[in-house]
C-alpha positions as CSV (number, residue, x, y, z in Angstrom):
1,M,22.6,51.8,63.9
2,A,22.4,48.5,61.6
3,A,24.5,46.1,62.3
4,M,27.8,46.3,58.8
5,K,28.4,43.1,56.8
6,P,31.8,42.9,56.7
7,R,32.7,43.8,52.5
8,T,34.3,40.6,51.2
9,G,34.7,40.9,47.5
10,D,34.2,36.8,46.6
11,G,31.9,34.6,47.1
12,P,29.5,32.6,44.9
13,M,27.1,33.8,42.8
14,E,23.7,34.6,44.5
15,A,20.2,37.0,44.1
16,V,18.2,37.5,47.5
17,K,14.5,38.8,47.4
18,E,14.8,41.7,49.4
19,G,11.3,43.4,49.6
20,R,10.3,44.2,46.4
21,L,14.2,44.0,44.8
22,I,15.7,41.0,43.8
23,I,19.4,41.3,44.6
24,V,21.9,39.2,42.3
25,R,25.7,39.3,42.4
26,V,28.1,37.5,40.1
27,P,32.0,37.2,41.4
28,L,34.7,38.7,38.9
29,E,37.5,38.2,37.9
30,G,40.6,39.7,39.6
31,G,38.7,39.9,42.5
32,G,35.3,42.3,43.8
33,R,31.7,41.2,43.2
34,L,29.2,43.0,40.7
35,V,25.0,44.3,42.5
36,V,23.1,44.5,40.8
37,S,19.1,45.2,42.0
38,V,16.3,44.9,39.9
39,N,12.4,43.9,40.1
40,D,10.9,41.3,38.7
41,A,10.0,43.0,35.2
42,E,13.9,43.5,34.8
43,A,14.3,39.7,35.8
44,K,12.3,37.8,33.9
45,E,13.2,40.5,30.9
46,L,16.9,39.5,32.0
47,Y,16.2,35.5,32.3
48,N,14.8,36.1,27.9
49,V,17.7,37.6,27.0
50,L,20.3,35.0,28.7
51,S,18.2,32.1,27.7
52,G,18.3,33.3,23.9
53,V,22.4,33.0,24.2
54,V,23.1,29.9,26.5
55,N,23.4,26.4,24.9
56,P,20.7,23.8,27.2
57,A,22.7,21.4,29.2
């Protein structure tokens, strides 16, 4: 059986590549994290959608 990682709800926003998927973890207000897995095409689409609403720094 694989080693279990502790389930902590807090932490930084992160994205990691696991096999063919990209796992995105976003901290939420009030605790916990939203965890989403996307493939490369979905990640590109998400990038395009977000870049349309985020002002350049």
